[in-house]
C-alpha positions in Angstrom: 39.1 121.8 101.5 39.6 121.7 105.3 41.9 119.0 106.6 40.1 116.0 108.1 40.9 115.1 111.7 42.1 111.5 112.2 40.3 109.8 115.1 42.3 107.5 117.4 41.2 104.6 119.5 41.9 105.3 123.1 42.1 102.7 125.9 42.2 103.7 129.5 43.7 101.2 132.0 42.6 102.1 135.5 43.4 100.5 138.9 45.0 101.0 142.2 48.7 101.1 142.7 50.3 97.7 142.2 47.3 96.3 140.3 49.3 95.6 137.1 48.3 98.6 135.0 51.8 99.1 133.7 52.2 95.4 132.9 48.9 95.3 131.0 49.9 98.5 129.1 53.1 96.9 128.0 51.2 93.9 126.7 48.7 96.1 124.9 51.6 98.0 123.3 53.5 94.9 122.2 50.5 92.9 121.0 48.3 95.6 119.5 50.7 98.4 118.7 49.0 101.0 120.9 51.1 103.9 122.2 51.4 103.9 126.0 51.0 107.3 127.8 51.2 107.2 131.6 49.5 110.2 133.2 51.5 109.6 136.4 54.8 109.5 134.5 53.9 112.7 132.6 52.9 114.5 135.8 56.1 113.4 137.6 58.2 114.5 134.6 56.5 117.9 134.4 56.9 118.4 138.1 60.7 118.0 137.6 61.0 120.0 134.4 62.9 123.3 134.8 60.6 126.3 134.2 57.4 124.2 134.3 54.3 126.4 134.6 52.5 123.5 136.3 55.4 122.1 138.4 54.5 123.7 141.7 50.8 123.0 141.4 51.5 119.3 140.7 54.0 119.2 143.6 51.3 120.6 145.9 48.7 118.1 144.8 51.2 115.2 145.3 52.2 116.4 148.8 48.5 116.8 149.8 47.4 113.5 148.2 44.9 115.2 146.0 44.1 114.8 142.4 45.8 117.1 139.9 43.1 119.0 137.9 42.1 117.0 134.8 42.7 120.1 132.7 46.4 119.9 133.6 46.7 116.2 132.9 44.9 116.5 129.6 47.2 119.4 128.6 50.2 117.2 129.2 48.7 114.3 127.3 48.0 116.7 124.3 51.7 117.7 124.2 
């Protein structure tokens, strides 16, 4: 019998810088037990990680003010 995949509830909290996304995520975590994953934090950590295959690409997008490809962000979230 094939293993069954467990589905997870996912909540996206979106907003401009300084709008309180992090504050709301802390409340969601504390009150509802959700895990908090910050795409921005993951991208910054990956950019700094020694030997990162995506580090330079992320750095270039940050310097140019462009959005990192969604495939890269999703890959980091998967890990």
